[in-house]
N, C-alpha and C positions, 0 to 999 in steps of 0.2 A: 505495500500499499505506499503511494505517495504520500509527502508532507499535505498537498493540495488536500487529496482523498481523504486525510486523517483528520487535517484542518474540517471540513466540511462535514463530516461524519462522527464528529467526537460528543455529541449532545446524542443524537442519534443510538451510537454504541451504547451510550452510558444509560439511557431509556432503558432500551432492550435489552439489557443484564439485569437491572433491578425492577422492572416490571411487575414481574414476577418471584417473589422473594422465596419460595418455595422451591421454585424450577432451578435459581442459583444456586441454594442450598445443594440440592439433590445432583448438580452438573457436577459442584465442588467436589461432594462426596463421593460422587464414581471417577474424577480424576485421581484424586487422594486414595483410593481404594485399586483402584484398576493401574495407575500409571498411565503411561502414554499407549493412545487407544487413535487408531484412523480416526473413530464417528464414536462418538460417546452418546447413547440412547435417550437421554434430555435434553441435545442439542435440538432433535426434533422440537422441541416446545418452544424455542425461540424464533422457527421459522416465520409464524403469520406475523410477529410482529416486527422480527426485521423487514419483511417484504411491506405493510405498513408505514415503517419508519422512512425508507425509499419513496413511497408513493408522499408522503404528506413532507417530506422537500420541498422548500422553496422553487418556484420555478427559474431562479438564476441559480440555486445552488444544482440542481438537476444537469443545469445547463453546463457550470464549469465539470459536474460529474462527470459529462458526455464528453468536452473538452479534452478532460486528465485521461478521459480511456484509449481516445481515438489519438492520443500522444504517446500511452506507455507501449499501447498494440495497433500499432499501423500495418499491420495487414488484416487485420478481422475488422468487419464493418455491423455497425448497431442496425438491427433491422428494425427493429421495433422498440419501445418504451420499455416493454416485457422484458426482452433482453436486459434493458439495464436494470431492471427492477432486480429480475434474477441474480445477475451475475455482483452487485452489490448489498443483494440480502445475504447472499455467500461471503463474502467480504467481514461485513458486519459478526455473521454468526461467528465466523474465524479470530475477531478480535473478542471477541465474548468470549471463547474458550480461551482463547490465551489468557484474557484474565481473571478467568476463575481459575486456571491455571496457579496463576501468580497465589492468588489468594488462599486453595484450597491447602496449598503451605506455608502461610501465614496463619490460618485456622488453628487456634490452640483449644477451644473448647469445643469437641464436637460430641 
């Protein structure tokens, strides 16, 4: 994720991560108990919120994300707004999992 993408998505990532405290807690628990996994079952609980967060971005933010995507992926073309939503929803979930990973190993009171 580029600096521009991080700047635009920062608030969305935080909102998605902490929208459902139970899902956040369970994701941390899965990470702590299972170690590194390519996919954690609880990360699916963040999918809807991540897609909604991308859709709720301002038009200006969406345009900046589209520009950034085109800069970083010159060989690919965006065919629809849904491509943008699905790509950045996955980016948001990836960042939520990364933050949960850090938080899991800082949690002392399980």
